[in-house]
C-alpha positions in Angstrom: 96.9 103.0 107.8 98.6 104.5 104.8 100.9 102.6 102.5 104.4 102.4 104.2 106.7 105.3 103.2 109.7 103.1 102.8 111.9 103.6 99.7 112.0 100.5 97.6 115.3 99.0 96.5 113.9 97.8 93.2 110.9 98.8 91.1 109.3 97.6 87.9 106.5 99.5 86.1 104.3 98.3 83.3 102.2 101.2 81.9 99.4 99.0 80.7 97.5 99.5 77.5 94.3 101.1 76.2 91.2 98.9 76.0 91.3 97.6 72.4 89.1 94.9 70.8 90.3 93.1 67.6 88.0 91.4 65.2 89.2 89.2 62.3 87.1 88.2 59.3 87.5 85.0 57.4 89.3 86.9 54.7 91.9 88.0 57.2 90.8 91.6 57.4 91.3 93.1 60.8 89.3 95.7 62.6 90.4 97.2 65.9 88.1 99.2 68.1 89.3 101.5 71.0 86.9 101.2 73.9 88.2 104.0 76.1 90.6 107.0 76.5 92.7 105.8 79.4 95.1 103.0 80.0 94.2 100.0 82.1 96.1 97.2 83.8 99.0 99.3 85.1 101.4 97.1 87.1 103.9 98.2 89.8 106.2 95.6 91.3 108.3 96.8 94.3 111.1 95.1 96.2 112.2 96.2 99.7 115.5 94.4 100.4 117.0 94.0 103.8 114.4 96.1 105.8 113.6 95.5 109.5 110.9 93.0 110.4 109.0 95.9 111.8 109.0 97.6 108.4 108.0 94.3 106.8 105.0 94.0 109.1 103.8 97.4 107.9 103.2 95.9 104.5 101.3 93.0 105.9 99.2 95.3 108.1 98.4 97.5 105.1 97.4 94.5 103.0 95.1 93.4 105.9 93.6 96.8 106.3 92.8 97.2 102.5 91.0 93.8 102.5 93.7 92.1 100.5 93.2 92.2 96.7 89.7 93.6 97.1 89.9 97.3 98.0 91.9 100.1 96.3 94.0 102.8 97.9 96.0 105.9 97.0 99.6 106.6 97.9 99.9 109.3 100.6 102.3 112.1 99.6 105.1 110.7 101.8 104.8 107.3 100.4 104.7 108.6 96.8 107.9 110.6 97.4 109.6 107.5 98.9 108.3 105.2 96.0 109.2 107.4 93.1 112.3 109.3 94.2 115.2 108.5 92.0 113.0 107.6 89.1 114.7 109.8 86.4 113.6 110.9 83.0 110.9 113.2 81.8 108.9 112.6 85.0 105.9 111.4 83.0 106.6 108.3 81.0 108.8 106.7 83.6 106.6 107.2 86.6 103.0 106.1 87.3 100.4 108.7 86.7 99.0 110.8 89.6 95.4 110.0 90.6 95.6 106.3 90.0 94.1 104.0 92.7 96.1 100.9 93.4 95.1 97.4 94.7 97.2 94.4 95.6 97.6 91.9 92.8 98.5 89.3 95.4 99.6 89.2 99.1 103.0 90.7 99.8 105.8 88.1 99.9 108.1 88.3 103.0 111.4 86.5 103.0 113.4 86.3 106.2 117.0 87.2 105.4 118.4 86.8 108.9 116.9 87.5 112.4 115.3 90.9 112.4 115.9 91.6 108.7 113.5 90.7 105.8 112.9 91.3 102.1 109.4 92.2 101.0 108.0 91.9 97.4 104.8 93.8 96.6 102.8 93.5 93.4 100.2 96.2 92.7 97.7 96.9 89.9 96.7 100.4 88.9 93.0 101.1 88.6 92.0 104.3 86.9 
């Protein structure tokens, strides 16, 4: 089952950082070593407000299918268009890079708004 192609009502993206190790000497001198050429620990938080309960169940089913926080997945083209449409700017810095695998940081949170309508919050971690 692919990630649901439902447009989020809210998004938050943290581009992560490069793997850096800092060493401090007793004199206070600092040495920083770069251990790679790609960012890690990308984070994507998505909110789906006032969607149908059927739509909310798609997120829970996808979480179950990907073995929770264990396995990674890629966004299918339809889901990527739904997720990142409306994200303006240069198209690079403001949107997550293509080719990133994602995994759930935690289980999706489902809040019942009223009968038949829910709000879902999803937290993802990018794995390059």
